[in-house]
Structure formats: C-alpha cells, structure tokens
C-alpha positions in Angstrom: 0.1 -0.1 -0.1 1.6 3.2 -1.2 1.3 6.7 0.3 -1.5 7.9 -1.7 -3.6 4.7 -1.0 -2.8 5.0 2.7 -3.9 8.6 2.6 -7.0 7.8 0.8 -8.0 5.0 3.4 -8.0 7.2 6.3 -10.3 10.0 4.6 -13.8 10.4 5.6 -16.6 10.3 3.0 -18.2 13.5 2.0 -21.6 14.1 0.3 -21.6 16.0 -2.8 -24.8 17.5 -4.6 -23.7 18.2 -8.3 -26.8 19.4 -10.3 -28.9 16.3 -10.5 -26.2 13.9 -9.1 -25.7 13.1 -5.7 -22.4 11.3 -4.8 -20.3 10.3 -1.9 -16.7 11.3 -2.3 -13.1 11.0 -0.6 -9.8 12.3 -2.1 -6.1 12.3 -1.1 -4.1 14.9 -3.2 -0.4 15.5 -2.4 1.7 18.0 -4.4 4.7 15.6 -4.7 3.0 12.1 -5.5 -0.4 12.9 -7.2 -3.9 12.2 -6.1 -6.4 9.3 -5.3 -10.2 9.8 -5.8 -13.1 7.6 -4.9 -16.7 8.3 -6.0 -19.9 6.5 -5.3 -23.6 6.7 -6.1 -24.4 3.7 -3.7 -24.7 1.5 -7.0 -21.2 1.8 -8.2 -17.9 2.8 -7.1 -15.4 4.7 -9.3 -11.5 5.4 -8.5 -8.8 7.3 -10.2 -5.1 7.4 -9.0 -2.4 9.2 -11.1 1.1 10.3 -10.4 2.7 13.7 -11.3 3.5 12.8 -14.8 -0.2 11.9 -15.7 -1.1 15.3 -14.0 1.5 17.2 -16.2 0.3 15.5 -19.5 -3.5 16.1 -18.8 -2.9 19.6 -17.7 -1.0 20.4 -21.0 -4.0 18.9 -23.0 -6.7 20.7 -21.0 -5.1 23.9 -20.5 -2.9 25.0 -23.4 -2.4 28.6 -22.2 -1.4 27.6 -18.8 2.4 26.6 -18.1 3.2 25.5 -14.5 4.7 22.7 -12.6 2.4 19.4 -11.5 2.9 20.5 -8.0 1.3 24.0 -8.7 -1.7 22.2 -10.5 -1.9 19.8 -7.7 -1.9 22.3 -5.1 -4.8 24.1 -7.0 -6.8 20.9 -7.3 -6.4 20.1 -3.5 -7.8 23.5 -2.8 -10.7 23.2 -4.9 -11.4 19.7 -3.8 -11.1 20.2 0.0 -13.4 23.1 -0.1 -16.0 21.2 -2.1 -15.8 18.3 0.3 -16.1 20.3 3.4 -19.3 22.1 2.3 -22.2 22.6 -0.4 -20.9 25.8 -1.8 -18.7 25.7 -4.9 -15.3 27.0 -4.0 -14.0 30.2 -5.6 -16.6 30.2 -8.3 -15.6 26.9 -9.6 -18.1 24.8 -11.6 -18.3 21.1 -11.3 -20.1 18.5 -13.2 -20.0 14.9 -13.7 -20.6 12.7 -16.9 -21.1 9.0 -16.9 -20.3 6.9 -19.8 -20.6 3.0 -19.6 -18.2 1.8 -16.9 -16.6 5.2 -16.4 -17.5 8.5 -14.7 -15.8 12.0 -15.4 -15.9 14.7 -12.9 -15.1 18.1 -14.7 -13.9 21.2 -13.1 -14.0 24.9 -14.5 -12.2 27.4 -12.4 -9.4 30.0 -12.6 -5.8 29.7 -11.9 -3.6 32.8 -12.1 -6.2 34.8 -13.7 -6.6 32.2 -16.6 -9.3 29.6 -17.2 -8.4 26.4 -15.7 -10.0 23.0 -16.7 -9.5 19.6 -15.2 -11.3 16.1 -15.8 -11.1 13.3 -13.1 -11.4 10.3 -15.3 -12.5 7.5 -12.9 -13.0 3.9 -13.8 -15.1 1.2 -11.8 -13.4 0.3 -8.8 -11.9 -3.1 -8.1 -13.9 -5.4 -5.6 -10.8 -5.3 -3.2 -11.0 -1.5 -3.2 -14.7 -1.4 -2.4 -14.1 -3.9 0.4 -11.4 -1.8 1.8 -13.2 1.6 1.8 -16.8 0.4 2.4 -17.3 -3.2 3.4 -14.7 -3.7 6.1 -15.1 0.0 7.7 -18.9 -0.5 7.8 -18.7 -4.0 9.4 -16.4 -2.5 11.8 -18.6 0.5 12.5 -21.5 -2.0 13.2 -19.5 -4.0 15.6 -18.4 -0.8 17.5 -22.0 0.6 17.6 -23.3 -2.9 18.9 -20.4 -2.6 21.8 -21.9 0.7 22.7 -25.4 -0.8 22.8 -24.1 -3.5 25.2 -22.3 -0.9 27.4 -25.5 1.4 27.5 -27.6 -1.5 28.5 -25.3 -2.4 31.3 -25.2 1.2 32.3 -29.0 1.1 32.5 -29.2 -1.9 34.5 -26.7 -0.4 37.0 -29.0 2.7 37.3 -32.0 0.4 37.8 -30.3 -1.2 40.7 -29.1 2.1 42.1 -32.8 3.6 42.0 -34.2 0.4 43.5 -31.8 0.8 46.4 -32.8 4.2 46.9 -36.5 3.2 47.0 -35.8 0.2 49.4 -34.2 2.6 51.7 -37.3 4.9 51.6 -36.7 7.4 49.0 -39.5 8.6 47.0 -39.8 10.5 43.6 -40.7 13.9 44.1 -42.3 14.1 40.6 -44.1 11.3 39.4 -43.6 12.0 35.7 -39.8 11.2 36.2 -40.7 7.4 37.2 -39.5 4.8 34.7 -40.0 1.1 34.2 -37.2 -1.3 34.8 -35.0 -1.6 31.7 -35.2 -4.9 29.7 -32.8 -5.4 27.1 -34.6 -8.2 25.3 -37.7 -6.2 25.1 -35.8 -3.1 23.9 -34.1 -4.9 21.2 -37.6 -6.4 20.0 -39.0 -3.0 19.7 -36.1 -1.6 17.8 -36.6 -4.5 15.3 -40.4 -3.9 14.9 -41.3 -1.8 12.1 -43.8 0.9 12.7 -46.3 1.5 9.7 -45.5 4.4 7.6 -48.5 6.2 8.3 -47.7 6.3 12.1 -45.7 9.3 13.1 -42.0 8.7 14.3 -42.6 11.1 17.1 -45.9 11.7 18.9 -46.7 14.1 21.8 -48.6 13.9 25.0 -49.5 16.6 27.5 -47.9 16.3 30.9 -49.0 18.3 33.9 -46.1 20.0 35.8 -46.0 22.4 38.9 -45.3 25.1 36.5 -48.1 24.4 34.1 -48.7 22.0 31.1 -46.2 21.3 28.3 -45.8 18.9 25.4 -43.3 16.2 26.1 -42.1 14.1 23.0 -42.3 10.2 23.2 -39.9 8.7 20.6 -41.2 5.6 19.0 -38.7 3.5 16.7 -39.4 3.4 13.1 -37.1 0.9 11.5 -37.9 1.9 7.9 -37.0 5.4 8.5 -33.9 4.6 10.7 -32.6 2.6 7.9 -33.3 4.8 5.1 -30.0 5.2 3.3 -31.5 7.4 0.4 -28.4 9.2 -1.1 -26.0 8.5 1.5 -25.9 12.0 3.1 -26.7 10.8 6.6 -23.8 8.4 6.6 -21.4 11.2 5.4 -22.7 13.9 7.7 -23.1 11.9 11.0 -20.6 9.1 11.0 -17.4 10.6 9.7 -15.7 10.5 13.0 -16.5 6.8 13.5 -15.5 6.0 10.1 -12.1 7.5 10.4 -11.6 5.8 13.7 -12.1 2.5 12.3 -10.0 3.1 9.1 -7.3 4.2 11.3 -7.3 0.9 12.9 -7.0 -0.8 9.5 -4.1 1.5 8.8 -2.5 0.6 12.1 -3.1 -3.0 11.4 -1.5 -2.7 7.8 1.5 -1.3 9.5 1.9 -4.3 12.0 1.4 -6.7 9.0 4.4 -5.2 7.1 7.9 -7.0 7.3 10.5 -6.1 9.8 14.0 -5.1 9.0 14.8 -3.3 5.5 11.2 -3.3 4.4 10.0 -1.7 7.6 12.7 0.8 7.3 11.8 1.6 3.9 8.3 2.4 4.6 8.9 4.7 7.6 9.2 7.9 5.5 6.0 7.1 3.8 4.2 6.1 7.1 5.4 9.5 8.5 4.1 11.5 5.5 0.6 9.9 6.0 0.8 10.8 9.6 1.3 14.6 8.5 -1.8 14.3 6.3 -3.9 13.4 9.4 -2.8 16.2 11.5 -1.7 18.9 8.9 -3.7 22.2 9.7 -3.4 23.2 5.9 -6.1 20.6 4.8 -4.0 18.6 2.9 -7.0 16.3 2.8 -10.4 16.9 4.2 -11.4 15.8 7.9 -14.3 15.6 10.0 -16.0 18.9 10.7 -16.5 20.4 14.2 -20.5 19.6 14.1 -19.8 16.1 13.2 -17.4 15.9 16.2 -20.1 17.3 18.5 -22.7 14.8 17.0 -20.6 11.7 17.7 -18.2 12.2 20.4 -16.1 9.3 20.1 -12.3 8.7 20.7 -10.1 7.1 17.7 -9.2 4.1 20.0 -11.1 1.1 19.0 -12.4 -1.3 20.4 -14.1 0.3 23.1 -13.4 -0.6 26.8 -15.7 -1.4 29.5 -15.9 1.6 32.1 -14.2 0.9 35.2 -16.5 1.0 38.1 -15.2 2.0 41.7 -17.2 1.6 44.9 -17.7 5.1 46.5 -19.2 6.0 49.7 -23.0 6.1 49.6 -24.4 9.8 50.2 -27.9 11.0 51.2 -29.9 11.1 47.9 -30.8 14.6 46.8 -32.6 16.3 43.9 -35.3 13.8 42.4 -35.7 11.8 45.6 -36.8 13.4 48.9 
C-alpha cells in the first residue's frame, strides 16, 4: 500500500450534490505524489489514482495557455476539492459537473488559476472489488461492531442505574415528581421493539401533555421506526453524521496494515511514507479533508477501538438529593 492509498484510506466520505447527481466522495491529493479519488452513487464505485507525470500531461492537454509545474496544478486541485468536500458551496466560483459513460465517470472542473481559465477532468473507472471492500465493506462492518458494543455498554449502564434507583426506593426514598418514574429496563424487550417496524402512516414522534408544577407542556415520546432509521437514500446521513467513527475504524485498519508489514529493511523503507501519511492526518493546512466540528459534536467518540468497559469503583453512599426526597 503506497502513500496515496494509505492517505485515501483514512479520509472520511463526504456528500456532494452536483446538479442532479448525488455522490459520496473521498480524496487524497499531495503536491509531490499525485492524487487518489473515490466516488460512489451507492450503486457503483469509481476510482482514479494518478502520479505527477499524468497530471502534467493532462494539464497540458486541457490547459494549453497555462504553464506550471505539476505541484502547482495539484495544489490548486487540492484547494478546490478540499473546499468542495467540506461544504455544499462551490469553491471560488468553480463549476463542477459529472458525466457517466458506460463503466466510467468523469468529474469536470472549470475554475481559474493565476487569472486564466483552468479545466480539469477526473477520469474515474469502476473500482475493483478489493478497493470497495477496503473503503466500504470492512469499515462498515467495523462500525457496526463498535455500535453494537456501545449498545451493550449502554444496556449495562441502564441496569446499574435501575439497581441504584431500586436501592434508593428500598431505603425509603420517593420521587418528588411522578412523571420522572421509569420502568425497569429489559434489554430483550428493547431490542425487539427496535426490530419492530412501525407502519409508515404512524408518525415517528408523538406528543402527550404532561402536567407539571409550572403548568402544562408537551413532552415528546419517541417511537422506533425501522424503515426510517434504515433509510439510506443518497448517503447524506452516513457522510454527515458518521465521519468520525469511519475515520476511527480506518485508522485501526491503517495501524493493522503497519503491523502486518515485514521487519528489518522493508519496515525501515516504509517509515518515511508512514510519517508522510501521519502528517496528512494532522496537517492544519487541509492536505485532505477531515471531519468538521459539528460532526465531532454529534458523535463524540475517541479514535481508540475497540471500546473498553468503563471502570466502576465503589464510593461511599451519600444521602439522596434532587429527584428523591
């Protein structure tokens, strides 16, 4: 796995809306090696990886009035693509469009470089099955296992909370507000409810009026709707909400690849390339796109996987306060 392949692996997927086409995309562009690009419409996956010689030749064919080094063209492409992948607005007035032809997809860019028109075509072919597995199948399986682990940890925490509440009740504590009373958590019942599909005509969220000391307000009761929860549509929810988890999983794949590499001379020969990929991960200049702050706030997960069980220490029991009187 070379530097571009490693750099592409650890990039999150972004969602693009280009005219009538919705695509998932990820890219790794370096000024000294070239670029690697993946695009998908959830039915096909397209890929292109080129080095600086191909960039120089294609730039001459598409931009006869422009003369620049391959690193200058790649730097401009990197700026355009990073801005495009980070938000819906076209960067710097650039125009993006895509054209599908049989087993190929061409992503076209029209912009300006040094005051002159600049054109570029990403000429992507269908990705190999191994590439699809590496960037979609294996990470998605890993994400599913991590989320399952989180569910088990949350279920364990809820059982501990139920035991704590029951202990309070057995020692004479009483809820000060009846509306806060909850039933004992049963994991099997919960999982059965999750797997039960609610008819489409039933709203996903219903409301009931609950009296309170300060008056009456409307309190939401959330019902599971499997069909809506599993709605993939154009992949936007996946790209917008699960970037950080995807990056955490692919980083683990990247570290595992490092461990599988040979020792001695072969390991030393890859050290420079590995250090370059590390710089791609941490470089503030956006050598490649990274999860945005809202995503980090939505899914607050550390990069270390698998998750470890929380350490529970015994503490001195204090007199109940707040909800119990």
